[in-house]
Structure formats: structure tokens, C-alpha cells
C-alpha positions, 0 to 999 in steps of 0.5 A: 236890473240897471235902469241907467242903460235905459235912460241913456236909449233913445225913446223912439218907439223901436227902441223901447221894443228891443228894450222890452225885448232884452228885459224879457230876456233877461228876466227869462219871461214869456211862454216861448222862454229856452232857459230854466229859472227856479219858477215856483217853490221845488223848482230850479233851474236844474231840478224838480223836488216832489214829496209823497205819503207811503205805506213803507211799513204797517197794514197797507205795506204788503205790495202798496210799499213798491208802488213809490219805488216804482214811480222813482225808478220811473224818473231815473230813467227820465232822469238818464234822458235828460230829465224834464226839460233839462231838470231831474226829478227828485222823489221824496217819500216818507213812511206814514205806516198808513197812519193819519196822525203820521200823515200830517207829520210827513206831509208837513215837513215836506211842504215846510221843510223840504219844499216840495213843489207838489205832493204825488201820488199820496197813499191812502184814503183814510190817511191822505184825508187828514192832509188834503185841507192843508195842501189845498190851503198851502196852494200845493198842487196835490196831483194823482193821489193813489186812493180811488174815493170819490171825494177828490172831486170837489174843485170847488172846495179842493181846487189842488187836488187830482185822483189817478186811479178810478174812482171806487165808485165807477169800478163798482158799478162795472164789477156790479154789471159783471156781477148781476151778467154774470152771476144771475139768480146767485146769492151775492155777499160783500166784505169791505173796508170800513171808509170811503175805499169800502163804502164808495165800493158798496155804492157802485155794487148797489146801483147794479145789483138788486137789493134782493140778490144781496143776502150780507154785507160785511165790513172790516178795519184795518187794524184787527186782522180777525175776520172769522165773524164776518166770514162766517156770517156770509157763509150762513147767509148763503152767499155764492158770490161774495164782492171784495173791496179789501187792501191786498193783506185783508184779500189774502186773509179772506181767502185763508180764513174761508178755506179753513171754513170750507167755503168756497164762493166765487170770488169777485175782488177790486183791482186794489187788492187783487194783485195777483204776485202780491196776493201769492205771497202773502197767501203763502206767507200767512199760511206758513207755506201750506197754501199758494197761487193756486188759491187764486184760480177763478177769482174775477177783478178788474185793471185800467192798466196792461197785465204785467204778463201782456209781452205784446205790450211794449209799456210792459216791455218798457216797465220791465226794462226800468224794474231790471235797471234800478229795482229789480229786487222787487217783483214784477208786479201790478204795483210796479206796473201802477208806480211806473205808469203814474210816473209816466203821467207826472211827466207828461204833465210837467212838460205840458205846464210849460218850461217853468211853470208855476204850481198854478200852470200845472193845475191850469195843464191838468184842468185843459184835458191834454194829458193823454191816458199813456198806458192806461186802457181807459181815458182821463176825464180830467177838466175844470169840473171833473178832478177825477182820473180813469174813467173806467176798468176791464174785468179779468179772471186770475189764473196760474198767477196771472191776469188775463182780461176779458169781454168788454172795456167799459167806463163809467161817471158816478152819476151816469151810467156803465157804457162799453168802450169800442175804441179804448186801448193804451195809447202808442208809446213815445220813443224810450217811454218818455212824453 
């Protein structure tokens, strides 16, 4: 910046105000700036670069490998409609195979080599746990982790990390209330993944279901696909209702293993592992065509986004349009809806953070509670003291390959009660589905 020209100007107050205005304009500063600048790592005048770790292969790949592709399709839609304040979004998602050691490698690459602005929607509790300390130490926004672990809600320890989907404890509470109210007098069993995903769900369930009703609790690890012993124990214990906190492949394995043992309890499955389209495909694949979607009939699950079959929802109409344009080789299922919905939240957040945001601007915007729930049927809970996302779910029944919502929408907090929500619903969709 030239200092000589400044010296030649009068030192009158009015002239100095002109100088200040010129300096601010030249530097692109000020909250009212209409010029794009390179304001943070990963943000240039024309592009926002973000990254993620995703299970494109490995035990969590069935269904979940679609999520990042769906988010990217939504970003392409946004880019084709002018981007975010004129910037296109570049989304780099790396395969970690649902293996924490791989997660650490790919996230370090994204931060150090690819210089991403933020890590977006990194998937998995055990995998993301391997990198959350690193991301916060580097002050990289860790946005909308694809995991409902309550562990992400530690603003003092991890100020840059935020969840998005309902916390597993919150979902477990609402599911537990349903089980307690609907299956009174019946014996209950659990099968859960032995990590924060499953353990969080069990914590929520136990807060609502009397211990005397729970006759067996079984766990599994995703590296062992033999569920025979666990299912046999549940059957021997006389569990008439079995609640599953399982990823999709293990939901399918559970159903097939139980069918082989002629064991037919009432199945209640976390939203994480109960997408009907994904499950129907897995059941057919694992059984070599001997079983299909009819095996899913009657499963009770929960949801917080509109169902894929809800043709009355403008969000579903939009997401199907985007799917058909950019990723029509994938099934249109709950994983695709999830990926596009979380992509919408990211775009909305970036717009609220300002034209030339710093990393801290994004954190501040999220903590201010400005983000509306978009397609979600329940509100977000974001604040400076709460880094959790959606605050509840509605129960649903799978029938004929589709989830059908039923009853009230409920919200909850980790430490509080379960409450029916009388005014919960998706927000009106903006033009073209772009915030």
C-alpha cells in the first residue's frame, strides 16, 4: 500500500476519513464488503475447499458410502446456481475404511497438504475420535460430525467441534419411551455396537425402560460378523422386544441370523441402521436372494428428516431432482437425503458467517443459534454451551420398503426429560433449495 500518497493529502479530519475509507476498500475489510478475498485457509476469492473422512470401503460402507456423494451433489447444485457468495464449493472426501488409523492419515493430509478450510461431516464415532484432538489443536472447524456421540458436545475441550444428527442418548431416550409405553409387560433385550454409538443408545434406553424389563444386553464389534451367539442369548433370555443400535450391515446380519433361528421378536432399530432401501439391498445380498424387503416389515425405527417416500415434502422433491441430475446411479434412500440435508446446513452456515469469513467467524455463527433446521423435523440446539445438532426424533414403522412416521415428534436433552413437540416441522424451503 502506497504511503507517499497519504502524506500528500491534507491532514484535515475530512481528508483522513477519505483515506480511511480508501484503505478499507483496498484491503477488502469491513463487514459490509462486497468483494471476495482469500480470508482463511481453504477460502480464496472464488472457492471454498472442505474435506472429510468417509467409509467408502469397509464394514460401514454399505449405505454410508453414499452420504459424501450426496453432499457433493448438493454442492454441485449450489455451484451451478451461483455458489456461496460467488464462491464454488470443492469437497474432498477421503476413504478411511472405517478404520481409525486410516482416519488419522487422511485427515492430516487434508489439513496439511490440501489446506482445507474445515473438515465436514467426518463419519463415525471410533474414527472421528482419532482426529478430534488434532483438528481442535489446529483450529480447523470440525463441522457436523456424522455421529450422534454425546462426546462431541464439549465446547471447553473441543471448541471447534459440532455434531449434527440427534445425539445417541437423546434418540435412545425417545426410543426407550416408545418401547416402555408401547410394549408394556414384554421382556426387552438390546444388541448394540460396543463403542460410544451403542453405549450412548443404551444409556438413553436405560433412562426410560425399567431394569427389571431388560432381560439381556448383547454387544458386538464391527470386525466380527458372526452374531449367532448374541442372537441365541437374546432368544434364550426370552426377549420379546429387541432394540438394535447397529450399523446397517449388522442390522441385516441380525435379521437373517434371527430368521435362521426362527426367532421373531419385535425389532426396534436406531435410525443409524434402519434405512429401508439400504437394508433391503443388504438382506438380499447377504442371503443370496433368499430374503428381501418383506423381512423388514414391522420394524420400528426413528427419524428426524422427511422420509424418502414423502412426495408431499418439497425437500424430498428437490433432493430427488438433485439425485437424478448428478448421482442417478445411486439409490434414492435415507443416506442420500442425509447427505444433501447436511450439505444444506453447511451452505446456510457459510452464508451466515459473512462474505469473507475467518474460521472463527464460522464457529461464532454456529454458536449464535442462527442456523435454522432446514429439512429437519426438529430444531437444532446449537449455542455457545451446546454443540449438539438436532434435538429429537419421531418414531416410524417400516412397511413395504418404506418408513412411515407415526405419533408425536419428541425432543429431549441428554440430562432432561422427553417432551412432545407441538410445533415441530421442517422449515419452508427457499427458492431452489439454497439458503
